[in-house]
C-alpha distance (Angstrom), angle and dihedral (degrees) to the residues before:
residue distance angle dihedral
M1 . . .
S2 3.82 . .
R3 3.80 89.8 .
I4 3.80 91.5 52.9
S5 3.80 91.2 47.7
G6 3.80 90.6 50.2
R7 3.77 91.0 52.1
H8 3.77 93.3 50.0
I9 3.79 101.4 37.4
K10 3.81 92.1 96.5
Y11 3.81 89.9 57.6
I12 3.80 91.2 47.1
L13 3.80 90.3 51.4
L14 3.81 93.4 47.3
A15 3.81 92.5 46.4
S16 3.82 90.2 49.2
Q17 3.79 90.7 50.7
A18 3.80 93.1 48.4
L19 3.81 91.8 47.5
F20 3.80 91.8 48.1
V21 3.80 93.1 50.0
L22 3.81 93.0 46.3
L23 3.81 91.5 49.1
M24 3.80 91.7 48.1
L25 3.78 90.4 51.0
A26 3.81 96.1 41.8
G27 3.77 108.9 130.0
S28 3.79 91.5 9.1
D29 3.78 122.3 121.9
R30 3.80 90.4 -147.5
P31 3.84 105.9 136.8
V32 3.78 124.6 -142.9
P33 3.83 104.7 -98.2
F34 3.81 110.8 -130.0
E35 3.78 93.9 -131.9
F36 3.79 91.2 68.5
S37 3.80 90.2 68.5
R38 3.80 88.4 66.9
P39 3.83 96.9 82.0
M40 3.81 89.3 62.9
G41 3.80 90.4 50.3
A42 3.80 91.3 48.9
A43 3.80 92.3 48.0
M44 3.80 93.0 49.8
M45 3.79 91.6 46.0
L46 3.80 91.0 54.8
W47 3.80 90.0 46.0
T48 3.81 89.7 54.0
V49 3.79 90.8 50.9
G50 3.79 89.8 49.4
V51 3.79 91.9 50.8
W52 3.80 91.2 53.0
I53 3.79 90.0 50.5
I54 3.80 89.2 53.0
V55 3.80 90.7 48.0
L56 3.80 89.7 54.5
R57 3.79 90.2 46.6
V58 3.81 91.3 52.4
L59 3.80 92.0 48.1
I60 3.80 92.8 49.7
R61 3.80 92.4 47.7
S62 3.80 92.0 47.5
L63 3.81 91.6 51.7
R64 3.78 89.0 55.7
A65 3.80 91.4 54.4
E66 3.78 122.9 94.2
R67 3.81 90.6 -116.9
P68 3.81 106.7 28.6
V69 3.81 97.7 -174.5
L70 3.79 93.8 49.2
A71 3.80 91.4 45.6
L72 3.81 93.4 52.0
V73 3.82 98.1 76.6
P74 3.83 98.8 48.7
L75 3.80 90.7 43.9
A76 3.80 91.5 51.5
R77 3.79 90.6 46.0
S78 3.80 91.1 53.2
E79 3.82 90.1 55.7
L80 3.80 95.4 47.5
P81 3.85 96.4 86.8
I82 3.81 89.7 53.8
I83 3.81 91.7 49.7
L84 3.81 92.1 49.1
R85 3.81 92.7 46.4
A86 3.81 90.6 50.2
L87 3.83 90.3 49.4
E88 3.80 90.0 51.8
W89 3.80 91.7 49.6
A90 3.81 92.4 46.5
A91 3.81 92.1 53.2
I92 3.81 93.8 46.1
L93 3.81 94.3 44.8
G94 3.80 92.8 47.4
V95 3.80 93.1 50.2
A96 3.83 94.0 43.1
I97 3.80 94.7 52.3
A98 3.81 91.3 43.0
L99 3.81 90.7 52.5
H100 3.79 90.1 46.6
G101 3.80 91.7 52.6
W102 3.79 92.3 46.9
A103 3.80 91.0 49.8
K104 3.79 91.8 47.8
S105 3.80 92.7 50.9
S106 3.81 90.3 51.3
M107 3.80 95.5 56.8
P108 3.85 96.2 95.1
H109 3.81 88.3 53.1
I110 3.81 97.5 43.8
T111 3.81 114.7 27.4
G112 3.79 106.6 5.6
Y113 3.81 119.2 -147.5
W114 3.79 110.4 -70.4
A115 3.82 102.8 139.4
D116 3.83 101.4 66.3
R117 3.79 96.5 97.2
L118 3.82 91.9 43.8
L119 3.81 94.2 49.9
A120 3.80 92.6 44.2
D121 3.81 89.9 53.1
V122 3.82 91.4 48.2
D123 3.82 90.6 50.9
H124 3.78 90.7 49.2
A125 3.80 91.3 49.9
I126 3.81 92.1 51.0
F127 3.82 98.4 45.1
G128 3.78 99.8 28.8
T129 3.80 89.5 -122.1
D130 3.78 138.9 33.2
P131 3.83 99.5 -62.5
W132 3.79 96.3 -131.7
R133 3.80 89.1 70.2
L134 3.81 90.4 63.1
F135 3.80 91.6 57.7
R136 3.78 98.4 38.9
S137 3.79 110.9 132.2
D138 3.79 129.4 161.6
W139 3.80 88.1 -159.1
L140 3.82 94.3 54.9
K141 3.80 96.6 36.8
P142 3.85 95.4 94.6
Y143 3.81 90.0 53.0
Y144 3.79 99.5 49.1
A145 3.81 95.6 80.8
Q146 3.80 92.0 46.6
A147 3.80 91.9 47.1
Y148 3.80 92.0 51.5
V149 3.80 94.8 62.6
T150 3.81 93.0 50.9
W151 3.81 90.2 83.9
F152 3.81 89.7 86.7
P153 3.83 99.6 57.3
I154 3.81 91.3 35.9
T155 3.80 92.8 52.8
F156 3.78 97.5 43.9
G157 3.80 94.2 36.5
S158 3.81 95.0 51.7
M159 3.80 91.8 44.8
A160 3.80 90.2 50.4
V161 3.80 91.1 52.6
L162 3.80 91.1 49.7
A163 3.81 93.3 44.5
F164 3.80 94.0 53.4
S165 3.80 94.6 41.8
R166 3.80 117.1 115.3
K167 3.80 87.2 -130.2
D168 3.79 118.3 76.8
H169 3.82 108.9 -114.5
S170 3.81 95.9 175.4
A171 3.82 91.6 130.2
L172 3.82 90.7 59.8
F173 3.80 91.6 45.7
N174 3.81 91.5 50.1
A175 3.81 90.5 47.6
Y176 3.81 90.7 52.9
L177 3.80 91.8 48.6
A178 3.80 91.4 48.9
T179 3.81 90.8 50.8
L180 3.81 92.6 47.3
I181 3.79 95.9 45.3
V182 3.81 104.4 34.2
G183 3.79 99.0 32.8
G184 3.79 95.6 30.1
T185 3.80 117.0 29.7
I186 3.80 96.6 27.9
G187 3.80 96.8 29.3
E188 3.79 94.4 52.9
H189 3.80 90.2 57.6
L190 3.79 93.9 45.6
L191 3.83 91.1 52.3
P192 3.80 104.2 20.5
S193 3.80 114.8 -171.2
A194 3.78 134.7 164.7
G195 3.81 94.1 -150.4
P196 3.80 133.9 -116.9
I197 3.81 94.5 -67.9
F198 3.81 89.5 65.9
Y199 3.81 96.1 35.4
E200 3.79 94.9 106.1
R201 3.81 93.4 42.5
L202 3.79 88.3 58.6
G203 3.80 88.3 59.3
L204 3.80 94.1 -109.9
G205 3.79 97.3 126.2
T206 3.78 137.9 -101.1
R207 3.80 97.5 -64.4
F208 3.82 92.4 126.2
H209 3.78 97.6 32.3
E210 3.80 91.1 113.7
L211 3.81 91.1 52.1
V212 3.80 91.7 50.8
A213 3.79 90.1 48.9
T214 3.82 91.7 54.4
K215 3.80 93.8 52.9
D216 3.79 111.9 123.0
P217 3.85 105.3 -109.8
T218 3.79 90.7 -146.6
């Protein structure tokens, strides 16, 4: 029973995310923004690249065999489970990140941003100051914006490597989905916040005015 549950937990997580998003948006006229279809396109593109790499691997291995043509079919058959697993992961990852983006964009229309002051106070209590001050660096400032956008290639790239690995990394994939869906999609609606950059625009005061002023204009 535990093995079956482990195999299906990714579907349970995805279904829970989809149900949560649909319930949050029930009765709302919030459309599905086109840009949130892009994660699926990116996931399928990486899957296609991975398949071509496997094709090349099969061809190279078959050429090393005593009878290349006869070796081609069993070699290709041995790679088929990996290709199908990677396709499954690509579809699930693409849908999950698309749903997450759609849910995030709907927050101003559904929940509003009421948790900024609370979360800022919690951060301050944990670190003894507003955490951004601990990582302030004039030398690193030009790289912060560039580093922020690397989440996309890092996420999809690492998942592609795991998906096409000969070893089954389903536990890591399920852990990522749980983090994204429970801590991200659901968590962002339970404690909705716009972030320190928009703190003053929400009418909460100038607490992060210095942070906003240090933002790299480029």
